[in-house]
N, C-alpha and C positions, 0 to 999 in steps of 0.2 A: 107369627110364623118366623122361625129361626133360620138363618142362612149360615152356611159354612164358607168361609173365605177360601177361594181356590189356591192351591199350592202354586207359588210363583214358578215361572219357567226358568230353565237353566240360564238363559240370557239375562232375564230380570235379576236373578240372584247375583250373577257375575257383575252386572252393571251397578248394582247397589253396594257392592263390596268396597271396603276401604283398602285401596291398593298402596303398598309401600314403594318408595323409590328402590330400584334394584340394588343400589349400593348398600341399603340397610339389610337387604336379604343376604348379600354377599358377606356382610360383616358377621352374620350369624354363623357362617362356616369359615371365618377367618381368612377371607379373600379380600385383598386390599383394592381400593378404588383404581389404582394404577394398573392392576391386572385385568380389569374388565374392558371388554371391547363393546362399547355402548350401542344399542339400537333403540334410541329414545330413552325415556325415564324408567321403563318397566321391563326391559329385556336387555340381555347382554350375552356376549360370548365369552367363554373361558379359555385361557391359553393352555395348550397341552402340557406345558411345563409344570402345571400344578399336579399332575398325576404322580403319585408316590407309591411305587410298587411294594415297598415294605408295609405301608399303611393298608394297601389293598389286601394283603394277606391276613391282616388282623381284623378287618371289618366284617360284618355279617351281611350276607346277601339273601334276600327273601324273594322268591319267585311267585308271582301271582298268575294262576292259570284257571281253566274253567272246564265245565262239561261241554259237549258239543253245542255250538250256538244254535239258537232257535229264533223264530220270529217274535217269541215272547220276551226275549232279552235276558242277559245275564249280568252285565254291568261290571266287567273285569276292571276297566279303567277307574270307574267310580270306587270300587273296593280298594284298588291300589292306592288311590289318593287318600281315601278315608283311612286306610290302615296307616299310612304315613302320618296323617293328622293324629291318629290314636297313639302311635308310638311317641310322637313329640309330646302329646298330652300326658303320658305316664313318665315323662322325663328322659326319654331317649333322644339322642342326636341322630335323627333320621332324615334321609333325602329320598324322594321318589324320582325314579328315572324312567321316562316313558318315550314312546315313539311320537313322531310328528304326524299330524293329520294330512291326508291327501285331499285335494280340492274335489276330486271325483266324487267320493262319498258325501262330502259336505253339501254339494249342489245336487246330488242324486237322491238317494233314499235313506242311507244309513245315518247321515248327519256327521257332526264333528267328532273329535276324539279328545276332548279336554275334561272328561268326567261329567258328573251330573249332580243336580241338587246342591247340597252343601259340601260336596266333595269334588271340587273343581280346581283346575289350574287357571291362573289369570295372568295377563289380559286375554280372556277367552276369545274375543273377536280376532285379535291379532294372531293368536296361536292357530286358529282355524282358517285364517285368510292370509296366505303368503308367509306369515311369520317373519323369519329373518332371511328368507330367500334361498334356503337350502335345497328345496325341491327344484327351484328354477335353475340352480347351479348344476344339479344332477342332470336335469333335462338338457341343458346346454352342452355339458361334457359328453353325454350320450350322442347328441345330434351332431357334435363336431366330428366324432368318429364316423358317423353315417356319411357326412359330407366328404371326409377324407377317403372313404371307401369308394364313393361314386366318382370322386375326382381321379382316383387311381385307375378306375375302369376306363375313363375318358383319355387318360394320358397315353401318349405314343412313346415317349422317351423313358418314363419311369414305371411303366406298368409292371405289376407283380404277376400278371397272368391269371388273375382271379376269375374263376368260373362263376358268372352271375347267378346261376341256378343253385349254387351251394351256399350263398351268403346267408348266414344265420342271424345277422345283426339287424335289428329294427329301430326305427325312430320312436321317440316317446313324447307324450304330452300329458300334463297333469289335469286331465279332464275326462269325463265319460263321453265317448263319441264313437258309437258303433260303426259309423260310416267309414272310419279310418282303419278298421281292422285289417283289411286287405285292399291294397291300391296298386296302381301301375304308375311308375315314375319314369322320367326321362323322355316323355313324348313331346312332340312339337318340333322335331328336327335335330340334326347332329349337334348343333350348338348347345342343346339342352341336356346332354348326357346320353348314357346308354339306357334304352328302355329295359325295364325289368320289373318283376313283381316285388313289392315291398309292403309295409304296413306299419301301424303304430301300436305300441303297448302303452299302458298307463305308466307314468313315471315311477310309481312305487314298484313296478315289475321290472324295471331296468336292472341289468347286472351292475351298472355303475352304483345304484343304490345299495345293492347287496355288498359291493366292494367297499363302499364308504363305511358300512356297518361292520365289516370284518377287519378293517385296517387298523394297525397299531400306531402309525405315525405317517408323515408325509412320504418317507422313503418306501415304506411298505405299500402305501397307496399307489405310488407310481409303478412299483413292481407288479402289483395286482392288475392295474389298468393295462399294462403292457401284455399281460397274460390272457387278455380277452381273446377268445377264438372268434375269428371273422368268417372263415370259409376255406374252401380248397381251390387250388389252381387247377387248370385243365390237366396237369400232370399229377394230380392228387396229393400235392404238397399242402400241408396245413399252414394257413396264414393267421397270424395273430396281430393285435393292435400295435405291438412293438415293431412289426415289419413295416408299418406305416408311419413310424416315428410319432405316434399319437400320444403316448403316455404323459410326456412333459406338459404339453398344452392342455390336456384334459385335467391334469392335476392342478394346473394354474387356475382353471375355472373353479376348482374345488378348494382353493386355498383358505377361504373363510368357512365354507360349509363343513370342513373337517373339525372345526371347533364346536364343542357342545354349547347349547343354549341354556342360560339360567333364567328362570322365571320364579313364580311363587304360587302357593296354594291360597285358598280363601282365608285360611287362618295365619297367613304370613310365614309359612315354612318354605324352605328352599325346594325347588323342583328343577330337574334337568331334563330337557326334551331334545332328542337328537336322532335323526334317521327315521325311515318309515317303510321298510319292506313288508309286503303282505305275507301272511303265514301259510296260505294255501298254495302259493307258487314260489315263495322264497323262505328265508329263515324266520321272518316274523318277529324280530326283536330289535331293540334300539342298538346303537353302536357299541362296540367293545370299548371305545374311548370314553363314551358317556358313562357306562357302567363303572369303569375304573376310576373315572373322575369322581363319581358319587362315593365310591368306596374310599377314595383318598381324602374326601372332605367331610364325610360323616362316619358314624359308628355302625349305622344300619342303613342299608339301601333296599328300597322296595322297587321291584321292577316287574314288568309283565311280559308275557309272550302271547302272540296273537292267536285268535280262535281257540279251539279246544286243546286239551292237554295232548291229544294224539298228534297234533300238528306243532303249534308253537313251542310247547314245553319240551316235547321230544327233541326238536331241532335245537332249542336253547341248550339242552344238556348234552346232546351228542355232537353238535357242531360248534356252537359258540363257546361253550365251556372248554372244549378241546383246543380251540385256537387261542383263546384268551388266557388259559391257565387259571380259571376261576371255577368256583363251584357254589351251588346254593346251599345254605344252611337250614332253610325251611321252605316248604311249599304251601301256599294257600290256594285251595281249590274252590272256585266260586260256583255256586248254583243258586237258582231261584226256584221257588215253589212253582211259579208260572211255567218255567222251562221244563221242570220235571213233569208237570201235567202234560205238556206237549209231547215229551218222550214217552209218556204213558198213553198217548193216543188222543189227547184232547184236540179239538179243532179250534180255530182262531177265536170263535165266539164263546168258547168254553174256558179260555185261559184265566179269566178272572173268577171262575166259579170253583169254590173249594171242592175237592174230590180226593179223598184219601186213597181210593182205588187207583186213580190215575197216577198219583204220586208214588204209590207202591210199585206200580209197573214201571214208571219212569226212573225210579231209583236204580234200576239196572244199569243205566248209562253212567250215573255217578259212581256206582260201585266199581265198574270197570276202570274208570279213571283213577279211583283210589288204588286199585290193584296196580295200575301202570306206574303211579308215583312210587309205590313201594319197590318196583323193579329197579328203580334208580337209587335204592337205599334210603329213601326218605319217606317217612309217614306224614302225609299231609294234614293240615288243619282245614276243615271244610268251613267256608264262609257262606252262610245262608243270607244272601243279599235280600233284605226285607222289603216286601210290598204290603200295601194296606189290606189286601184281600187274602193274605196268608192266614189259614186257620191254625189255631193252637194245636189241634191234633195232627195236622200235616207237619208242622214244625217239629213237634215232639217225636213223630215217627222218624224223621231224618236224624235227629239227635240220637235217638235210641239205636237205630240201625247202624249208624257210624260208630257208636260206642262198641257194638258187637265186633267191629273190625279193629278195635283199638285206636279209633280216630276221634278226635274232638271236633264237634260241630258247634259253631257259635253264630248266633244271629248278628248280622252286621247292619247297623242303621246309619251308615255314613251319609246316605242320600238325604235323609231328613234331619240328622243331628250332627253331622260333621264328626270331629274327633271324639266328642262325647259319646257318639253312637258306635264307635269302633274301639274304645279303650279296652273292652273285655277281649275282643279279638286280638288286639295288640299284645295284651298280657299273655294270652295263650301262645302266641308266636314266640315271644321272649322266653317263656317257660320251655318250649320245645327246643329252642336253640341252646339254652343253658343246660338242658339235660344231657347234651352231647350224645343223644341216642341215634342220631342220623349219621350214616356213613355213605356219602355220595359215591356212585359208580356209574360209568357210562354203560349203555346197553350193549354196545358191540365194539369190537376192535376194528379200527380203520383198515388194517392190513388184510382183513377178510376179503374174499372175492365180492364183486358187486352183487352177484346173485345171493350170496349168503347174508350180506348186509340188508338187502331188501326183504329177504325171507324172515329175518329176525324181527324187523319192524312190523311186517305184515302179520306175523303169527303172534308175537308177544304183545304188541301195542294195539293193533286193530282187532285181533282175535280171529284172523283168517285161518283157513285150513291149508292154504298154499298160495302160490303165485304162478300165473301164466303170462307168457310173453307173446306179443305179436311177432310176425316175421320181420317187420321193420325194426322192432326193438332189439331183436337178436342180432341183426346186422349192425345196429348202432353200438351194441355191446362190444363187438369186435373193434370198432373204431375207437371207443373209449380205452380199450386195452392197448391198441396200437399207439395211441397218443400218450400212453403211460399216465392216465388219469384214474386208473381203476383203484388206487389206494386212497382216493379222496372219500370223505364222508358222504352220505346219501341224504338229499333234501327232497322228500317226497312231495309231489304236486298232486293234491287230492282234494275232493270236496270237503269243506269244513262241516257240512251238515250231518254227516254220519261217520261212525267209526269205520265203515266200509268205504268202497269207492262208488257206492250207489246212494245218492242223497236221499232217496225215499226210504231207506232202511234206518229208521229212528231207533231209539232205545239202545239195546245191546244186540246187534246182529250176530247170528250164528250160522254155521254151515255155508260159508261163502268163500270164494277165492278172489284174490286181488289180480286185476288185469293191467299189466304194463303195456300201454299202447305204443309209446315211443320214449326216447331219451333226449334230453338236452344236457349240456354240461357247462357249468359256469367256472371255467378254468381260472379266471381271475379271482372270483369270490372264493373258490376253493371247495366246490362240491358238485356232485353229479345229481341230475334231476330226473328221476323216473316220473313219467306223466301217466297218471291213472285216469282214464276217461278224457273227456273234452274239457280242457281248462281255459277259462276266459282271462286273457291278459289285457283286454281293453273292454271294460264294461260299457253298457249303454245306459241312457237315462230312463227312468220309469215314465209311465204315462203322464203322471203329474210330478215333475221334478220339484225338489225342495226349494230350488231357486225361485220359483214363482211366488213364494211367500216372503221373500227377502226384500229389504229396502233400506235406504239411508235417507235421513232428512237433512234439512239445510244446516242444522247444527252439527251434523256428523254422527247422530245417534243411529245405530243399526238395529233393525228389527227382523224377526223371522229366522234368525240363525239358531241352530240347535246342536 
């Protein structure tokens, strides 16, 4: 009786890897030991002085995005890291630039964000657990502003006259904890502050995180922090963080967090990891500083945008590229056969069962994302992230259908084979860049009205027939105009599970309208946030949290992390 050895877990692969000293990784991109700010032997921060704007213009930026995410999985980060390995394998000087994981998903249900299989960044445990403390710094800066707000409410001599009912700023914590979503603070007597409603968001949802990711340098960081909207006075005057003199101290807490983190891939190639906003409620990409750092130190940069191309990629191109003055030279659109089966109507117990009919139906989702990428002037390369149960006829169907749209589809085996499994994908990406056939363009002009910008995204990207607004949203639109924020780009807050604002509408929904329930505005980060449906900014833990399987032994070896 023959037995097949089980494929090792991500943690087992990471722990078995030969890890180089971070100074050896830095040497590969010509960064001296003296420039590194060490966090042990395997992690370091990079000084902002290494950013070279002239080199940024010459290097090539590759954006990795995906179809709408499903319970079956897509593996965007795995493909991003694998593609970087493949590019280095074919002789290109490439750096992968990614977001940092949040502890909420790590201990909840989703797991970490360091890639998978033989396409990972290491040290995997450190990256998924606190890393270099950037999330903690964001949390502390956010909560310092909260403390200053409540202190001002209590003050008799320096009160700004804030109306507690209008305060929009919440506290944050990097953990899933549903009981903190809505709370009452300041109870217990006059010495404990002014009683009012408050709540917690998860740290990745903090505007401070968004600001960190949009800032160009420390001065820009301070300016953006000062522009955070807090609330209104009883006389309807808008109050910002600068009115509380908060920006200097907040920036002080972020003095190290603003520097990008250098680590390595399993194959010893450089990786930069920095910032971590979610893409369904914020811009969903790593920091501008990290992307420019990668472009300064490498010839190619592979980066990703969160969730599907309707969210992270659209925001990357319409918001981040506009503020950073950068543009992608290629787009890799990730899909799995399993996920296409889901979009074709397969139930969870059918994800591993080959079904050409399901894949044909699910291809509609992929096809719409291909169309959307082309709206930005870029023809994507489709990466079919390989699973063991993909049938040859399903894979060939995707390749043939993509070819009909003038799109190359390549099987990516980075999970099982690392760079060797992505070399073909890497070569297709290089070919696309060198052909100079892509001409990047933004979807809309920031100077359009807020309604026109939303309509453009809703109809062009989501495929909606139109947009409807609640009465609350229409009142808030006037506030946005009164505060002269209407020329900012739009950062849609929408379910990641569907092209529409209804998560049950899988595949390619048609004949629907988008409903804007209300608005928020991130005046510091620099965008307006239309909220479509109920958006969760503080997740809860599942019935069986991933944390229950985690442990550490007397030697310090970690188990159960994914």
